[in-house]
C-alpha positions as CSV (number, residue, x, y, z in Angstrom):
1,M,81.0,89.4,80.0
2,I,80.1,92.8,81.3
3,R,82.7,94.4,83.6
4,L,81.2,96.0,86.4
5,S,82.3,99.4,87.7
6,P,82.5,100.1,91.4
7,A,80.1,102.7,90.9
8,V,77.4,100.1,89.9
9,L,78.5,98.0,93.0
10,L,77.9,101.0,95.5
11,R,74.7,101.2,94.0
12,A,73.9,97.4,93.8
13,Y,74.9,97.3,97.6
14,A,72.2,100.2,98.4
15,A,69.3,98.4,96.6
16,G,70.3,95.2,99.1
17,I,72.4,93.1,96.4
18,F,75.9,91.7,96.0
19,P,77.4,89.8,93.5
20,M,79.3,86.1,94.1
21,A,81.3,83.9,92.0
22,E,80.6,80.0,91.6
23,S,84.0,79.6,92.2
24,A,87.7,81.6,91.7
25,D,87.8,80.1,88.4
26,D,84.7,81.0,87.2
27,P,85.0,84.7,85.3
28,E,81.5,85.3,85.8
29,L,79.4,86.7,88.4
30,F,75.8,86.6,89.6
31,W,73.8,88.9,92.0
32,V,72.5,87.6,95.3
33,D,69.7,89.0,97.4
34,P,68.8,86.1,100.2
35,T,65.5,85.7,101.1
36,R,66.6,85.5,104.8
37,R,69.4,87.9,105.6
38,G,72.3,87.6,108.1
39,I,73.1,90.7,110.3
40,I,74.9,91.1,113.7
41,P,73.2,93.8,115.7
42,L,75.5,96.1,116.9
43,D,74.0,96.7,120.3
44,A,73.9,93.0,120.9
45,F,77.4,91.7,119.7
46,H,78.5,88.8,121.9
47,I,82.0,88.0,122.7
48,P,82.9,84.8,124.3
49,R,84.8,85.4,127.8
50,R,87.8,83.6,126.7
51,L,88.0,85.7,123.3
52,K,88.1,88.7,125.7
53,R,91.0,87.9,127.2
54,V,92.6,87.1,123.8
55,V,91.8,90.4,122.7
56,R,93.3,91.9,125.9
57,R,96.0,90.1,126.0
58,G,97.2,91.9,122.8
59,S,98.2,88.4,121.6
60,F,97.9,90.3,117.8
61,E,98.9,93.7,116.1
62,V,95.7,94.6,114.5
63,R,96.2,97.2,111.8
64,C,93.5,98.6,109.4
65,D,93.7,99.1,105.6
66,S,97.4,98.6,105.6
67,D,97.0,95.7,102.9
68,F,93.7,95.0,101.8
69,A,95.2,92.9,98.9
70,A,96.6,90.6,101.1
71,V,93.6,90.0,102.9
72,M,91.4,89.2,100.0
73,R,94.0,87.1,98.8
74,G,93.8,85.4,102.5
75,C,90.3,85.5,102.2
76,A,90.6,83.6,98.7
77,E,92.8,80.8,99.9
78,A,91.3,77.1,100.1
79,S,91.6,75.4,103.5
80,E,90.5,72.5,105.0
81,T,87.4,73.8,106.4
82,R,86.6,75.8,103.6
83,P,88.2,73.8,99.9
84,S,86.7,76.6,97.5
85,T,86.1,80.1,97.4
86,W,83.6,82.4,95.6
87,I,86.6,85.2,95.3
88,N,87.3,85.5,91.7
89,A,89.3,88.0,90.2
90,E,86.5,89.8,88.9
91,I,85.8,90.0,92.6
92,V,89.6,91.0,93.8
93,R,89.7,93.8,91.2
94,L,86.2,95.3,92.1
95,Y,86.8,95.3,95.4
96,T,90.6,96.5,95.5
97,A,89.2,99.6,93.4
98,L,86.2,100.5,96.3
99,A,89.2,100.3,99.1
100,A,91.3,102.9,96.8
101,Q,88.0,105.3,96.8
102,G,87.5,104.5,100.6
103,H,84.7,102.3,100.1
104,A,85.9,99.3,101.2
105,H,87.9,98.6,104.6
106,S,90.2,95.6,106.1
107,I,91.3,94.8,109.8
108,E,94.5,92.8,109.7
109,C,95.8,90.7,112.7
110,R,99.5,90.4,112.5
111,H,101.7,87.9,114.6
112,A,105.4,88.5,114.7
113,G,104.9,90.7,111.4
114,E,103.4,88.1,109.5
115,L,99.4,88.6,108.1
116,V,97.7,85.8,110.1
117,G,93.8,86.8,109.6
118,G,92.0,89.5,108.7
119,L,88.0,90.5,107.1
120,Y,86.9,93.0,104.8
121,G,83.9,94.6,103.5
122,V,82.2,97.5,102.0
123,S,81.1,100.7,103.9
124,L,78.5,103.0,102.8
125,G,76.2,105.4,104.9
126,A,76.2,104.0,108.0
127,V,76.4,100.3,107.1
128,F,79.1,97.9,106.9
129,F,78.8,94.8,104.6
130,G,81.1,92.2,105.5
131,E,82.3,90.2,102.9
132,S,84.7,87.3,104.0
133,M,87.5,86.8,106.8
134,F,90.1,84.2,107.3
135,S,92.5,83.0,109.9
136,R,96.0,81.2,109.6
137,V,96.1,80.6,113.2
138,T,94.0,80.4,116.2
139,D,91.5,83.3,116.9
140,A,93.0,85.4,114.4
141,S,89.5,86.2,112.8
142,K,87.6,86.6,115.8
143,V,89.8,89.0,116.9
144,A,89.6,91.0,113.8
145,L,85.9,90.8,113.9
146,V,85.8,92.5,117.9
147,H,88.0,95.2,116.5
148,L,85.6,95.9,113.6
149,V,82.5,96.5,115.9
150,A,84.3,98.5,118.1
151,R,85.1,100.6,115.1
152,L,81.7,100.6,113.9
153,R,80.2,101.5,117.1
154,F,82.8,104.2,117.5
155,G,82.3,105.3,113.8
156,G,78.6,105.4,114.3
157,Y,77.4,102.6,112.3
158,R,73.8,101.5,112.4
159,L,73.6,98.2,110.7
160,L,76.5,95.5,110.3
161,D,75.3,93.1,107.2
162,T,77.0,89.2,107.6
163,Q,74.8,88.3,104.3
164,F,74.6,84.9,105.7
165,V,74.4,83.3,109.3
166,T,77.2,80.8,110.1
167,P,77.6,78.9,113.3
168,H,80.9,81.0,113.2
169,L,78.9,84.1,113.1
170,A,76.0,82.9,115.6
171,Q,78.3,82.6,118.7
172,F,78.9,86.6,118.3
173,G,74.6,87.3,118.0
174,A,74.3,86.9,114.2
175,I,70.6,86.8,113.4
176,E,68.4,85.9,110.3
177,I,65.9,88.3,109.3
178,T,63.5,88.4,106.4
179,R,64.1,89.9,103.3
180,A,61.4,92.7,103.4
181,R,63.1,93.8,107.1
182,Y,66.5,93.6,106.2
183,H,65.7,96.2,103.3
184,R,63.7,98.5,105.7
185,Q,66.6,98.4,108.0
186,L,69.1,99.3,105.4
187,A,67.2,102.2,103.9
188,E,67.0,103.6,107.2
189,A,71.1,103.4,107.9
190,L,71.6,104.8,104.6
191,R,69.7,108.0,105.7
192,Y,73.1,108.4,107.9
193,S,76.4,108.8,107.2
194,A,78.9,106.9,109.5
195,R,83.1,107.4,109.5
196,F,85.5,104.1,109.4
197,P,87.5,105.0,112.2
198,R,91.0,103.2,111.4
199,E,92.7,104.3,114.4
200,L,91.2,104.3,117.8
201,P,92.2,106.8,120.7
202,A,94.9,105.8,123.0
203,G,93.7,103.2,125.6
204,Y,90.6,102.4,124.2
205,D,89.0,99.7,125.3
206,V,88.1,97.5,122.4
207,V,86.4,94.8,124.2
208,A,84.0,97.3,126.3
209,A,83.1,99.2,123.0
210,A,82.4,96.1,120.8
211,G,80.5,94.3,123.8
212,G,78.3,97.6,124.4
213,E,79.9,98.7,127.5
214,A,81.3,102.1,126.1
215,A,78.7,104.6,124.1
216,P,79.3,104.8,120.5
217,V,79.3,107.5,118.3
218,Q,76.2,109.0,116.6
219,A,75.7,109.1,112.9
220,N,75.1,112.1,111.0
221,R,71.7,111.9,109.3
222,L,71.9,112.8,105.7
223,M,68.1,113.4,105.3
224,S,65.3,114.8,107.4
């Protein structure tokens, strides 16, 4: 088996493909380039009314990049709704290395000091490639997603790639687009440079920002 490097992985993302494993126990990886790609338009993110109340109550302590490895372990856990996972040891190795280089980020939701949910993904140019999320208590991954979108809008991101559309993501405005359209949007977003903000300004309204009520920061263009 040829071991991939973080640099090769980033080039793959820039080309519109990503790796997966058949199962957590399978050491091999394969490349995926879906014919129909899932994205969440950052200017059309929908937050259900009940979830807005949950976020504004501050039911969870939300952190960024404080325990990336633990978030990956959480995403790899089997559950009643997800009895198997595609996250194997090679995936963990590669994405942990990307996080150490600043190219991957996690959002963690904690309750009473315990990690109860979160998500992680890859950042490249003005694109965030969402990889996986998990919840050990109700709403934890949903709150993490709201905080992610608020940060992406604040940081000037232009594309949020979800890979596929699930019923869970559809409620937030996720849509499917063709492979060709995705590759065009990807190429355009990679012409810009965004910044992933681990912290938001004091008093920043996360719900308003994620829902499009607060103006995002513009990304810096890399090429004319």
